[in-house]
N, C-alpha and C positions, 0 to 999 in steps of 0.2 A: 378630796373632791368626790362627790357622789357620781357614780356612773350609772347610766340607765342600761338595763338589760333587755334586749329585744328577744322575746320568746315567740316561738311559733304558736299561733292560736290553736286552742284545743279543738279537736274534731268532734263537734257536738251539734245536736239538733236544737238544743235549748239555748239559742243565741240571746234570748232576753233574760237569762239568769234564773228562770223559774222552771221547776220540773213539770214535764207534760207526759206522764206515763201512758195515758190512753192514746194520745196522738203518736207517741213514739212506737207503741205497740202496733198500731195500724201501719206505720211506715215500715216497720220490720216485716210484718206479715205480707204487705204488698211487695216488698223487695224480694222476699223468698218466692212468692207465687209468680212474680214477674220473671225472675231468673229461671225457675223451673219451666214455665211456659215458653219462654224464648229459646232456651236450650233444647227442649224436647221438640220444638217445631222443626228442627233440622232432620228429624227422623220420621218418615212417612207412616210407619206402623204404630206410632205413639200418639195418634191424633186424638184419642179419647182423653189421655192425660193432658195433652196440650190444650185442648179446648176447655176442659173443666177448670184447670188451674188458671187459664187465661180469664175465664168468666169470673171466677172468685177474686182474682187479682184486680179486675176492673171494678167489681163491686166494692172491695175494701179500699181501693185507691180513690174512688169517688167519695166514699164516706170519709176517708182521711182528708181529702181536699176540703170537704164541707166543714170539718171541725179543726183544721190545722191552724196553728197560731203563728209560727215563725216562717220566715222565708226559706230557711234551710229544710224544713219539713216539706214545704211545697216543692222545692227543687227536686228532692229525692223522690217524692210522690209522682211528679210529672215524668221523670225518667222511667221509673218502674211501671207506671201506668201505661206508658207507651210500649214497653216490652210485653206487658200482659196483653195489650190490644193486638200487637203483631202476632203473638202466639195464638191468641183466640181466633183471629181471622184465618190464619194458616191452618189451624186445627179444624175449623168449620169447612174450609175449602177442601180438605183432604178426607172428609168423612163425617164430620159433625160430632155432636155431643153423644149420640147413641149408636154410632157405627154406620 
């Protein structure tokens, strides 16, 4: 008798089965910039790095949202876009883009 095997779903952004290299690249760049911006927002003397990475993370996140195809891409983009925005706002509040 045939048994069905239940496998864990693969952790992928391409839930429709098609490759999306441009969209996935924007998701990755936004994730890295959002993480840097959010983490460096805890340090007051890094407001230049925080605000610039937050600004670039917001721009890449919005561009990624504009061209995203799958729900998984949009989910990751919203989380990292929020992290970029928090870092950007805290960087602006602590000294701004130019010090």
